[in-house]
Every structure is written in C-alpha cells, then in structure tokens.
VOGU-3710 file (C-alpha; in Angstrom, 3 decimals, decimal comma):
1> martpslmgi> 87,025/137,727/-2,538  88,540/134,365/-1,070  89,856/132,126/-3,727  88,923/128,076/-3,672  92,406/125,905/-3,270  92,903/123,896/-6,478  92,583/120,378/-6,668  96,533/120,222/-7,104  96,851/122,327/-3,642  94,526/120,108/-1,686
11> tnwitkarsa> 96,405/117,314/-3,115  99,650/118,871/-1,918  98,181/119,771/1,259  96,661/115,997/1,832  100,391/114,748/0,951  101,873/117,304/4,006  98,989/116,135/6,447  99,646/112,634/5,771  103,409/112,521/6,283  103,241/114,490/9,215
21> lqlavddviq> 100,643/112,296/10,821  101,675/111,214/14,344  100,183/108,611/17,487  99,066/111,104/19,579  96,646/108,877/22,062  96,638/105,085/22,329  94,322/104,232/25,199  91,918/101,876/27,004  88,494/103,890/28,062  85,365/102,739/29,698
31> idgenmrslw> 82,147/103,553/28,204  79,199/102,202/29,601  80,925/99,762/31,638  82,616/98,442/28,189  86,461/98,516/27,484  87,546/100,150/24,543  90,720/101,056/22,779  91,108/104,821/21,876  93,365/106,084/19,089  94,005/109,370/17,916
41> whspydanif> 96,519/110,436/15,069  97,062/114,046/14,502  98,920/115,878/12,262  99,521/120,118/12,633  98,562/120,330/8,651  94,960/120,532/10,416  94,088/117,186/10,101  93,063/114,182/12,625  91,800/110,419/12,748  90,253/109,376/15,670
51> lwisvdgrml> 89,160/105,367/16,040  87,163/103,834/19,128  87,763/99,755/18,560  85,503/97,342/21,107  87,852/94,611/22,972  87,267/91,834/20,209  88,510/94,317/17,311  84,987/95,710/15,905  85,176/99,620/14,879  82,562/101,474/17,327
61> kfqvdflgqi> 83,301/104,840/15,792  85,404/106,818/13,795  86,011/110,305/12,899  88,416/112,093/10,416  89,066/116,082/9,889  90,821/117,663/7,537  90,863/121,567/6,741  88,002/121,932/8,779  85,630/119,271/7,253  84,678/116,275/9,221
71> aewnyrdglt> 83,140/112,914/8,909  81,928/110,785/11,642  80,473/107,079/11,751  79,160/104,890/14,437  77,702/101,537/14,413  74,613/103,285/15,549  73,629/106,472/13,375  75,862/105,837/10,364  77,897/108,881/8,815  77,577/111,961/9,132
81> tgvilevevr> 79,602/115,128/7,720  79,993/118,487/8,391  82,463/121,541/9,047  84,262/122,625/12,313  83,397/126,134/13,066  85,931/128,157/15,397  84,674/130,879/17,232  87,320/133,439/19,570  85,290/133,720/22,832  86,234/136,625/25,279
91> epsaatgsfd> 87,121/135,978/28,697  87,771/138,159/31,880  90,888/137,560/33,452  90,911/135,545/37,061  93,231/137,969/38,395  91,526/141,593/37,326  87,827/140,368/36,137  88,978/142,717/32,952  89,187/141,189/29,409  92,780/141,828/29,498
101> atdnppnply> 95,247/138,865/30,296  96,855/140,047/33,555  97,019/136,884/35,229  100,191/135,841/36,309  101,376/133,426/34,921  99,147/134,205/31,882  96,879/131,393/31,117  97,844/130,551/27,379  94,103/129,480/26,551  92,836/133,290/27,366
111> mggvaisesi> 96,087/135,131/26,068  94,661/138,837/25,373  91,352/137,712/27,199  90,695/135,518/23,887  90,028/131,999/23,870  89,079/129,495/20,648  86,052/127,499/21,242  85,156/124,935/18,453  81,670/123,496/17,433  80,603/121,056/14,811
121> qidpspqtat> 77,947/122,030/12,147  76,456/118,870/10,878  75,351/118,766/7,610  71,415/117,903/6,570  73,130/114,378/5,103  76,250/113,286/4,223  78,329/115,503/1,633  79,915/113,838/-1,054  82,631/116,592/-1,753  83,523/116,026/2,214
131> vsvlwefvsg> 83,355/112,342/2,139  85,344/112,149/-1,246  88,576/114,636/0,181  88,401/112,559/3,415  88,658/109,280/1,328  91,837/110,662/-0,156  93,460/111,650/3,116  92,656/108,264/4,735  93,727/106,171/1,939  97,596/106,724/1,701
141> celvpsaqqq> 97,862/107,337/6,123  100,239/104,139/6,705  100,098/104,433/10,434  96,919/103,642/10,605  96,458/99,842/11,132  95,644/98,399/7,607  92,351/96,359/9,063  91,249/99,736/10,531  92,118/102,126/7,497  89,950/99,663/5,249
151> qilelldqnk> 86,986/99,548/7,372  87,000/103,544/7,223  87,744/103,489/3,150  85,014/101,381/2,876  82,701/102,644/4,731  83,488/106,263/3,508  83,276/104,670/-0,107  79,633/103,172/0,752  78,549/106,798/1,466  80,110/108,137/-1,522
161> kav> 78,198/106,192/-3,885  74,803/106,309/-1,409  75,446/110,454/-1,310
//
C-alpha cells in the first residue's frame, strides 16, 4: 500500500522545487496573428510554470504543474485542474521494425523500445486540494515577475474560495 506524503514532506518538496526553478524559455510567439510573450520556468523537482502574456501585459493563460497535479487558467474558460498521466508506449525500432532499440545511434526517446507519452486528465470541476498545493508552490517563486505571480495567486485564490 502506497503512503500519501505528509504535509511536511510536500512542504519540503515545494521548497526544493522553488529553489531549483529556472527560466527555460522566454520567447515571442504568434497565435491567430497576435504576438504574445511565452514564458516557461522549469524545476527538476517535477514542477513547471507557463505564462502567456499579451503585448500590453495582460495574462492570457497560465499553467502550473507540480508533482503531476496541474492547474490551467485562460481568459475564456477560467480555471481547470487535473492530473498528468504518463503512459509507456512501445515503439518499433526504425532500423529493424522490432521492439528492441537497435538504431545506430539509438533514439533516446525510444530506449529499449519504450517512450513516455503524457496526457492530462481534467477534473470535472476545479479541486480545492490541487489549487491549494499549487498556490503554495507559486507563492514563493521569486523568479516569476511579481505582477504575474500576483495575478496567478489571485486567480487561484478566487477559485480556492469558490470551490
């Protein structure tokens, strides 16, 4: 029987994830003919923060994930929560057509003929526990610009109270 991590364990993990958070991407992208700034902070402790910001500084969307829990907000749909599911997918080797990785050089995504595929299972309604944990994670992230951090926290806080 698997043990659920203690609150202290989660708090320690949040602290480690925050301290290891690094800006991975800061780019301008174009969607539907509009430029927007795309930012991604990543921590090797299974945590990410993604922001999409309009040229006039409005937050269009954010996504925060921590230990497989995810919250996503956008200006059209509001907040959703869910869980990231990882599934091993077996793929045949391009060289042999078999399921052993004999490609030369080997493809790192298919070592041993196995790749990881991620999907997100959305909750029927935002989950208070998920929102609370992600709020705690974001609240101490010093690398996220304070204006955007405050927006994320306010949106999560609104949904914490509404759920």
